[in-house]
C-alpha positions as a printed NumPy array, in Angstrom:
array([[ -3.404,  25.465,  24.278],
       [ -4.224,  28.829,  25.838],
       [ -5.155,  27.482,  29.262],
       [ -8.133,  25.933,  31.038],
       [-11.26 ,  28.015,  31.102],
       [-12.567,  29.284,  34.438],
       [-15.776,  27.347,  33.922],
       [-15.671,  23.85 ,  35.404],
       [-15.383,  21.473,  32.424],
       [-18.14 ,  18.969,  31.867],
       [-17.285,  15.445,  32.97 ],
       [-17.079,  12.435,  30.69 ],
       [-17.684,   8.866,  31.863],
       [-15.414,   5.937,  31.085],
       [-18.172,   4.42 ,  28.969],
       [-18.576,   7.584,  26.888],
       [-14.819,   7.84 ,  26.529],
       [-14.524,   4.274,  25.279],
       [-17.404,   4.748,  22.871],
       [-15.791,   7.811,  21.282],
       [-12.413,   6.089,  21.073],
       [-13.952,   3.028,  19.43 ],
       [-15.988,   5.157,  17.025],
       [-12.764,   6.523,  15.555],
       [-10.544,   3.48 ,  16.094],
       [-12.607,   0.622,  14.67 ],
       [-12.565,   1.734,  10.997],
       [ -8.804,   2.361,  11.264],
       [ -8.266,  -1.001,  12.98 ],
       [-10.291,  -2.849,  10.339],
       [ -8.458,  -1.001,   7.566],
       [ -5.032,  -1.763,   9.027],
       [ -5.801,  -5.371,   9.935],
       [ -7.154,  -6.264,   6.521],
       [ -4.392,  -4.246,   4.845],
       [ -1.81 ,  -6.269,   6.779],
       [ -3.604,  -9.513,   5.963],
       [ -3.603,  -8.578,   2.28 ],
       [  0.121,  -7.83 ,   2.567],
       [  0.662, -11.214,   4.225],
       [ -1.211, -12.922,   1.378],
       [  1.027, -11.098,  -1.117],
       [  4.112, -12.37 ,   0.726],
       [  2.682, -15.89 ,   0.786],
       [  2.263, -15.734,  -2.992],
       [  5.909, -14.771,  -3.426],
       [  6.932, -17.465,  -0.933],
       [  5.363, -20.117,  -3.156],
       [  7.191, -19.138,  -6.353],
       [  9.316, -22.006,  -7.668],
       [ 12.184, -22.735,  -7.219],
       [ 12.674, -22.05 ,  -3.509],
       [ 15.832, -20.009,  -4.139],
       [ 13.84 , -17.595,  -6.34 ],
       [ 11.058, -17.258,  -3.747],
       [ 13.611, -16.481,  -1.016],
       [ 15.288, -13.857,  -3.232],
       [ 11.863, -12.376,  -4.075],
       [ 10.869, -12.063,  -0.405],
       [ 14.27 , -10.566,   0.432],
       [ 13.864,  -8.101,  -2.48 ],
       [ 10.573,  -6.878,  -1.025],
       [ 12.286,  -6.294,   2.314],
       [ 15.143,  -4.362,   0.726],
       [ 12.827,  -2.261,  -1.493],
       [ 10.653,  -1.435,   1.5  ],
       [ 13.476,   0.244,   3.433],
       [ 13.806,   3.471,   1.349],
       [ 10.065,   3.324,   0.671],
       [  9.334,   3.328,   4.394],
       [ 11.815,   6.171,   4.909],
       [  9.926,   8.291,   2.381],
       [  6.516,   7.411,   3.793],
       [  7.748,   8.042,   7.334],
       [  9.034,  11.495,   6.408],
       [  5.731,  12.331,   4.723],
       [  3.988,  11.039,   7.824],
       [  5.964,  13.533,   9.927],
       [  4.185,  16.376,   8.128],
       [  0.953,  14.431,   8.511],
       [  1.506,  14.24 ,  12.29 ],
       [  1.652,  18.027,  12.37 ],
       [ -1.307,  18.318,  10.024],
       [ -3.467,  15.934,  12.036],
       [ -2.621,  17.684,  15.326],
       [ -3.348,  21.156,  13.922],
       [ -6.523,  20.087,  12.108],
       [ -7.816,  18.328,  15.255],
       [ -7.011,  21.384,  17.394],
       [ -8.704,  23.814,  14.966],
       [-11.674,  21.473,  14.714],
       [-12.024,  21.531,  18.499],
       [-11.851,  25.346,  18.399],
       [-14.604,  25.439,  15.76 ],
       [-12.313,  27.078,  13.156],
       [-13.5  ,  24.858,  10.297],
       [-12.419,  27.19 ,   7.482],
       [ -8.787,  26.686,   8.523],
       [ -8.821,  22.914,   7.971],
       [ -8.512,  22.799,   4.174],
       [ -5.701,  25.321,   4.103],
       [ -3.662,  23.3  ,   6.61 ],
       [ -4.174,  20.188,   4.469],
       [ -2.91 ,  22.019,   1.366],
       [  0.2  ,  23.147,   3.222],
       [  0.896,  19.513,   4.174],
       [  0.566,  18.463,   0.53 ],
       [  2.825,  21.254,  -0.723],
       [  5.615,  20.61 ,   1.788],
       [  5.448,  16.842,   1.277],
       [  5.729,  17.104,  -2.51 ],
       [  8.574,  19.635,  -2.605],
       [ 10.699,  18.425,   0.3  ],
       [ 10.204,  14.638,   0.248],
       [  8.238,  13.041,  -2.588],
       [ 10.008,  14.466,  -5.65 ],
       [ 13.611,  14.245,  -4.304],
       [ 13.19 ,  10.641,  -3.093],
       [ 11.554,   9.57 ,  -6.354],
       [ 14.462,  10.945,  -8.401],
       [ 17.003,   9.268,  -6.107],
       [ 15.377,   5.819,  -6.208],
       [ 14.844,   5.899,  -9.976],
       [ 18.473,   6.722, -10.73 ],
       [ 20.276,   4.774,  -7.981],
       [ 18.175,   1.628,  -7.479],
       [ 20.93 ,  -1.023,  -7.646],
       [ 23.351,   1.043,  -5.571],
       [ 20.772,   1.601,  -2.835],
       [ 19.953,  -2.122,  -2.734],
       [ 23.639,  -3.01 ,  -2.312],
       [ 24.087,  -0.409,   0.437],
       [ 21.142,  -2.02 ,   2.247],
       [ 22.975,  -5.341,   2.213],
       [ 21.354,  -7.085,  -0.763],
       [ 23.343,  -9.879,  -2.381],
       [ 23.74 ,  -9.981,  -6.15 ],
       [ 20.936, -12.555,  -6.438],
       [ 18.562, -10.144,  -4.687],
       [ 19.739,  -7.172,  -6.801],
       [ 19.231,  -9.137, -10.021],
       [ 15.797, -10.382,  -8.932],
       [ 14.479,  -7.171,  -7.398],
       [ 15.862,  -4.061,  -9.142],
       [ 12.894,  -3.686, -11.527],
       [ 10.445,  -4.293,  -8.68 ],
       [ 12.322,  -1.673,  -6.655],
       [ 11.729,   1.014,  -9.305],
       [  8.085,   0.093,  -9.891],
       [  7.061,   0.321,  -6.23 ],
       [  8.773,   3.704,  -5.95 ],
       [  6.578,   4.994,  -8.772],
       [  3.645,   3.885,  -6.634],
       [  5.233,   5.719,  -3.687],
       [  4.206,   9.091,  -5.174],
       [  0.522,   8.185,  -5.062],
       [  0.757,   6.287,  -1.777],
       [  2.299,   9.323,  -0.07 ],
       [ -0.392,  11.687,  -1.352],
       [ -3.105,   9.258,  -0.267],
       [ -1.563,   9.169,   3.222],
       [ -1.794,  12.964,   3.395],
       [ -5.484,  12.79 ,   2.555],
       [ -6.18 ,  10.028,   5.072],
       [ -4.368,  11.91 ,   7.848],
       [ -6.382,  15.066,   7.214],
       [ -9.636,  13.093,   7.416],
       [ -8.527,  11.377,  10.621],
       [ -7.824,  14.775,  12.158],
       [-11.574,  15.424,  12.199],
       [-12.436,  11.833,  13.114],
       [-13.527,  10.8  ,   9.603],
       [-11.998,   7.334,   9.485],
       [-14.605,   5.423,   7.472],
       [-13.743,   6.886,   4.05 ],
       [-10.021,   5.928,   4.188],
       [-11.075,   2.492,   5.431],
       [-13.429,   1.86 ,   2.515],
       [-10.945,   3.128,  -0.069],
       [ -8.023,   1.125,   1.283],
       [-10.013,  -2.075,   1.656],
       [-11.2  ,  -1.815,  -1.939],
       [ -7.791,  -1.076,  -3.403],
       [ -5.973,  -3.632,  -1.236],
       [ -8.467,  -6.292,  -2.284],
       [ -7.875,  -5.43 ,  -5.941],
       [ -4.127,  -5.508,  -5.287],
       [ -4.322,  -9.096,  -3.99 ],
       [ -6.292, -10.119,  -7.081],
       [ -3.844,  -8.264,  -9.327],
       [ -0.865,  -9.877,  -7.593],
       [ -2.235, -13.386,  -8.066],
       [ -2.963, -12.609, -11.711],
       [  0.413, -11.108, -12.567],
       [  2.659, -13.232, -10.319],
       [  1.311, -16.581, -11.544],
       [ -0.016, -15.584, -14.971],
       [ -3.76 , -16.134, -14.505],
       [ -6.58 , -15.26 , -16.96 ],
       [ -4.209, -15.245, -19.929],
       [ -1.739, -12.73 , -18.442],
       [  2.   , -13.535, -18.479],
       [  3.569, -14.899, -15.258],
       [  5.735, -11.945, -14.178],
       [  6.659, -13.097, -10.661],
       [  8.038, -10.324,  -8.472],
       [  7.677,  -7.702, -11.221],
       [  3.975,  -8.545, -11.465],
       [  3.602,  -7.938,  -7.735],
       [  5.202,  -4.504,  -8.173],
       [  2.923,  -3.54 , -11.067],
       [ -0.218,  -4.581,  -9.183],
       [  0.88 ,  -2.713,  -6.038],
       [  1.633,   0.505,  -7.936],
       [ -1.69 ,   0.412,  -9.808],
       [ -3.643,  -0.089,  -6.573],
       [ -1.912,   2.955,  -5.075],
       [ -2.85 ,   5.07 ,  -8.095],
       [ -6.47 ,   3.997,  -7.652],
       [ -6.459,   4.82 ,  -3.909],
       [ -5.1  ,   8.292,  -4.695],
       [ -7.838,   8.937,  -7.26 ],
       [-10.624,   7.76 ,  -4.952],
       [ -9.576,   9.732,  -1.874],
       [ -9.21 ,  12.973,  -3.814],
       [-12.599,  12.434,  -5.488],
       [-13.919,  12.272,  -1.905],
       [-12.433,  15.708,  -1.182],
       [-13.481,  17.24 ,  -4.515],
       [-17.099,  16.178,  -3.976],
       [-17.134,  18.036,  -0.644],
       [-17.901,  14.97 ,   1.487],
       [-15.506,  15.976,   4.251],
       [-15.395,  18.712,   6.869],
       [-11.9  ,  19.341,   5.469],
       [-12.862,  21.46 ,   2.463],
       [-10.389,  22.026,  -0.387],
       [-12.666,  24.385,  -2.352],
       [-11.372,  27.578,  -0.785],
       [ -8.487,  29.38 ,  -2.498],
       [ -5.078,  28.386,  -1.156],
       [ -3.429,  31.053,   0.994],
       [  0.196,  30.418,   1.873],
       [  0.839,  31.227,   5.552],
       [  4.184,  31.179,   7.314],
       [  2.32 ,  30.654,  10.601],
       [  0.975,  27.318,   9.346],
       [  4.368,  26.312,   7.969],
       [  5.996,  27.128,  11.327],
       [  3.386,  25.084,  13.19 ],
       [  3.889,  22.138,  10.835],
       [  7.666,  22.351,  11.145],
       [  7.596,  22.829,  14.928],
       [  5.451,  19.719,  15.36 ],
       [  6.655,  17.839,  12.298],
       [ 10.411,  18.388,  12.64 ],
       [ 10.773,  16.247,  15.79 ],
       [  8.449,  13.678,  14.178],
       [ 10.619,  13.788,  11.046],
       [ 13.812,  13.367,  13.071],
       [ 12.115,  10.53 ,  14.958],
       [ 11.379,   8.746,  11.696],
       [ 14.922,   9.364,  10.45 ],
       [ 16.315,   7.93 ,  13.685],
       [ 13.919,   4.992,  13.41 ],
       [ 14.862,   4.263,   9.803],
       [ 18.565,   4.775,  10.413],
       [ 18.366,   2.355,  13.336],
       [ 16.426,  -0.124,  11.215],
       [ 18.967,   0.341,   8.389],
       [ 21.794,  -0.799,  10.696],
       [ 19.548,  -3.507,  12.115],
       [ 18.702,  -4.803,   8.616],
       [ 22.376,  -4.988,   7.714],
       [ 23.038,  -7.058,  10.83 ],
       [ 20.218,  -9.473,   9.93 ],
       [ 21.141,  -9.538,   6.209],
       [ 24.646, -10.707,   7.191],
       [ 23.068, -13.981,   8.355],
       [ 22.261, -14.92 ,   4.721],
       [ 19.353, -14.789,   2.284],
       [ 17.356, -17.647,   3.863],
       [ 17.55 , -16.171,   7.391],
       [ 16.753, -12.712,   6.017],
       [ 13.711, -14.168,   4.248],
       [ 12.599, -15.636,   7.613],
       [ 13.131, -12.221,   9.193],
       [ 11.043, -10.605,   6.461],
       [  8.202, -13.059,   7.069],
       [  8.383, -12.29 ,  10.804],
       [  8.187,  -8.562,   9.976],
       [  5.171,  -9.185,   7.753],
       [  3.42 , -10.957,  10.633],
       [  4.598,  -8.299,  13.106],
       [  2.871,  -5.649,  10.982],
       [ -0.394,  -7.334,  11.95 ],
       [  0.367,  -6.81 ,  15.631],
       [  1.167,  -3.115,  15.141],
       [ -2.383,  -2.475,  14.012],
       [ -4.241,  -2.261,  17.353],
       [ -1.627,   0.144,  18.732],
       [ -1.674,   2.246,  15.574],
       [ -5.476,   2.354,  15.362],
       [ -6.014,   3.333,  18.995],
       [ -3.027,   5.687,  18.75 ],
       [ -4.749,   7.486,  15.866],
       [ -7.969,   7.68 ,  17.902],
       [ -6.035,   9.065,  20.884],
       [ -4.264,  11.601,  18.654],
       [ -7.526,  12.857,  17.136],
       [ -9.409,  13.073,  20.427],
       [ -6.523,  14.622,  22.365],
       [ -6.098,  17.351,  19.744],
       [ -9.824,  18.027,  19.639],
       [-10.169,  18.078,  23.447],
       [ -7.263,  20.488,  23.882],
       [ -8.815,  22.716,  21.204],
       [-12.017,  22.679,  23.261],
       [ -9.932,  23.474,  26.393],
       [-10.849,  20.155,  28.022],
       [ -7.512,  18.576,  29.02 ],
       [ -9.217,  16.172,  31.432],
       [-11.107,  14.691,  28.5  ],
       [ -7.853,  14.342,  26.569],
       [ -6.332,  12.301,  29.4  ],
       [ -9.426,  10.141,  29.748],
       [ -9.474,   9.351,  26.018],
       [ -5.781,   8.434,  26.103],
       [ -6.226,   6.035,  29.011],
       [ -9.292,   4.419,  27.445],
       [ -7.451,   3.934,  24.16 ],
       [ -4.488,   2.338,  25.965],
       [ -6.699,  -0.068,  27.911],
       [ -8.645,  -1.177,  24.841],
       [ -5.526,  -1.576,  22.738],
       [ -3.878,  -3.666,  25.459],
       [ -6.735,  -6.171,  25.488],
       [ -6.417,  -6.753,  21.754],
       [ -2.607,  -6.904,  21.803],
       [ -2.738,  -9.581,  24.534],
       [ -4.919, -11.76 ,  22.31 ],
       [ -2.489, -11.246,  19.397],
       [  0.437, -12.201,  21.654],
       [ -1.232, -15.484,  22.611],
       [ -1.818, -16.348,  18.94 ],
       [  1.8  , -15.621,  17.998],
       [  3.268, -17.561,  20.918],
       [  1.255, -20.757,  20.545],
       [  0.511, -20.842,  16.803],
       [  3.61 , -19.159,  15.336],
       [  4.821, -22.213,  13.407],
       [  1.425, -22.705,  11.763],
       [  1.226, -19.028,  10.788],
       [  4.715, -19.065,   9.25 ],
       [  3.824, -22.301,   7.429],
       [  1.277, -20.325,   5.413],
       [  4.154, -18.399,   3.818],
       [  6.588, -21.128,   2.868],
       [  7.407, -24.83 ,   3.026],
       [ 11.102, -24.188,   3.654],
       [ 11.922, -25.9  ,   6.979],
       [ 14.816, -23.572,   7.827],
       [ 12.75 , -20.441,   7.208],
       [  9.853, -21.818,   9.298],
       [ 12.183, -22.674,  12.181],
       [ 13.822, -19.237,  12.266],
       [ 10.62 , -17.228,  11.822],
       [  8.619, -19.191,  14.415],
       [ 11.306, -18.529,  17.076],
       [ 11.124, -14.832,  16.194],
       [  7.338, -14.914,  16.662],
       [  7.633, -16.194,  20.244],
       [  9.804, -13.184,  21.043],
       [  7.391, -10.891,  19.162],
       [  4.612, -12.187,  21.438],
       [  6.509, -10.855,  24.471],
       [  6.86 ,  -7.468,  22.758],
       [  3.113,  -6.956,  22.347],
       [  2.012,  -5.274,  25.631],
       [  4.851,  -2.737,  25.563],
       [  4.54 ,  -2.084,  21.843],
       [  0.799,  -1.39 ,  22.035],
       [  1.061,   0.951,  25.03 ],
       [  3.998,   2.819,  23.506],
       [  2.226,   3.34 ,  20.172],
       [ -0.985,   4.601,  21.782],
       [  0.65 ,   6.973,  24.249],
       [  2.94 ,   8.287,  21.494],
       [ -0.183,   8.941,  19.432],
       [ -1.691,  10.898,  22.334],
       [  1.477,  13.009,  22.684],
       [  1.548,  13.705,  18.941],
       [ -2.117,  14.727,  18.997],
       [ -1.158,  17.338,  21.586],
       [  1.712,  18.492,  19.373],
       [  4.264,  17.102,  21.86 ],
       [  6.543,  15.27 ,  19.416],
       [  9.92 ,  15.715,  21.146],
       [  9.612,  12.837,  23.622],
       [  8.672,  10.213,  21.018],
       [ 11.825,  11.427,  19.206],
       [ 13.961,  10.976,  22.348],
       [ 12.479,   7.514,  22.95 ],
       [ 13.209,   6.444,  19.365],
       [ 16.808,   7.715,  19.374],
       [ 17.568,   5.875,  22.612],
       [ 15.506,   2.74 ,  21.927],
       [ 16.051,   2.061,  18.214],
       [ 19.195,   3.891,  17.188],
       [ 21.251,   3.088,  20.297],
       [ 19.811,   0.153,  22.256],
       [ 18.43 ,  -2.026,  19.44 ],
       [ 21.47 ,  -1.844,  17.185],
       [ 24.013,  -2.392,  19.968],
       [ 22.117,  -5.286,  21.552],
       [ 21.633,  -6.866,  18.103],
       [ 25.345,  -6.555,  17.32 ],
       [ 26.231,  -8.191,  20.625],
       [ 23.716, -11.051,  20.442],
       [ 24.117, -11.774,  16.71 ],
       [ 27.851, -11.242,  16.217],
       [ 29.33 , -11.897,  19.665],
       [ 26.967, -14.416,  21.283],
       [ 26.03 , -15.802,  17.826],
       [ 22.408, -16.754,  18.508],
       [ 21.265, -15.73 ,  15.048],
       [ 17.831, -14.307,  14.271],
       [ 16.621, -14.85 ,  17.846],
       [ 19.296, -12.403,  19.015],
       [ 18.065,  -9.751,  16.583],
       [ 14.517, -10.054,  17.865],
       [ 15.591, -10.005,  21.505],
       [ 17.142,  -6.644,  20.634],
       [ 13.72 ,  -5.498,  19.36 ],
       [ 12.161,  -6.576,  22.674],
       [ 14.74 ,  -4.549,  24.622],
       [ 14.141,  -1.522,  22.394],
       [ 10.372,  -1.653,  22.905],
       [ 10.766,  -1.852,  26.693],
       [ 12.943,   1.27 ,  26.722],
       [ 10.658,   3.258,  24.413],
       [  7.569,   2.327,  26.408],
       [  9.171,   3.443,  29.672],
       [ 10.235,   6.836,  28.285],
       [  6.889,   7.624,  26.615],
       [  4.922,   6.462,  29.67 ],
       [  7.025,   8.726,  31.907],
       [  6.34 ,  11.753,  29.667],
       [  2.608,  11.06 ,  29.547],
       [  2.414,  10.79 ,  33.338],
       [  3.928,  14.278,  33.785],
       [  0.91 ,  15.878,  32.028],
       [  3.126,  18.53 ,  30.438],
       [  1.784,  17.616,  26.988],
       [ -1.496,  19.325,  27.968],
       [  0.279,  22.724,  27.86 ],
       [  1.628,  22.601,  24.296],
       [  0.453,  25.626,  22.298],
       [ -0.576,  25.726,  18.626],
       [ -0.881,  29.228,  17.203]])
């Protein structure tokens, strides 16, 4: 930002602020909610494979395979954070011809630095990676083919994420929503068909789930890039690509802390997963079900965080920092209302929700206890996600990094070790560590937001 203009900025009412936030957030929220529900249905399908030992190993395999997958997607997302912030800022400045070139830089850096190296690693070292992540031999035997298949899909999923982030930078959230709802719906149908062997197809179990997931990601990639090619977005890709060190530096300056944040997050989760995996396959399966349900509760925070990021970047580009703060506060208030409702559902109906996944009494008992703790996490989680989104939209990515290093990498792992290994309270101890982590991260991000220093971050 180059400073506030001498002219008194026009005021925006709370109602107008909320309307603009909701305009961007609701398609993202619907997309994420239904995407999570589709993912929950997929997990329920695997949870009902017979015998029970195979279903538990299948669910655990998904959890293990997701760890390196999430690392890759998180690293790609770090470039997307920079891309979204820069695109939103340029859009606010009215420099529309710059948008497509920034998007192409994000694609180029993501492919060269992250997508290709991770794909090669996971294809050649699948079993070794699974063992390092704490998988037992039953999980390795059940899930190694699935592991490779979903990492083929990772290529297309990562590129689709780049496209969605560019569109969100200019507030175009409906196209990613429509594409993801379509492909996720087809994925659920494909999973049912290939897991259980419907319509004359062979029953492939976990491998069938992997094939269906990868194919749906290929389709999403094709559809979102058709959207760009047809010129339906303000982010145009028709202009000739011009490599610019200035853009690369901006992406790295904003994206590097975001990348380190994701590395710290995934490293912390890696240690956390190993702690939980030590409790056995059945408890780990319960943990994985709790994570699947938790993903549903992330959605309001993520959706309103994306809206805050877009509107903060745009407002700072327009030299209206007061608007940026108003949008952030409106997003936090609206997200908190939804997260409170989610918390109530988890606390009082956790056992019934877990029962949709499995009939295993031990898994239901463990996962439903975890859900009561997850309910307590909700207010802090939502606020932290939304305010972090606002900071990232301003290009202020260092404090979310600091919060993640302290909260996840240090606090969560140490508290989990103490409660699980020393106090020996099992899965409940692991999730109490998550609650402690979220409290710390919320406090640090809230403190940074209150200083207002994020309004002064410059993008050249």
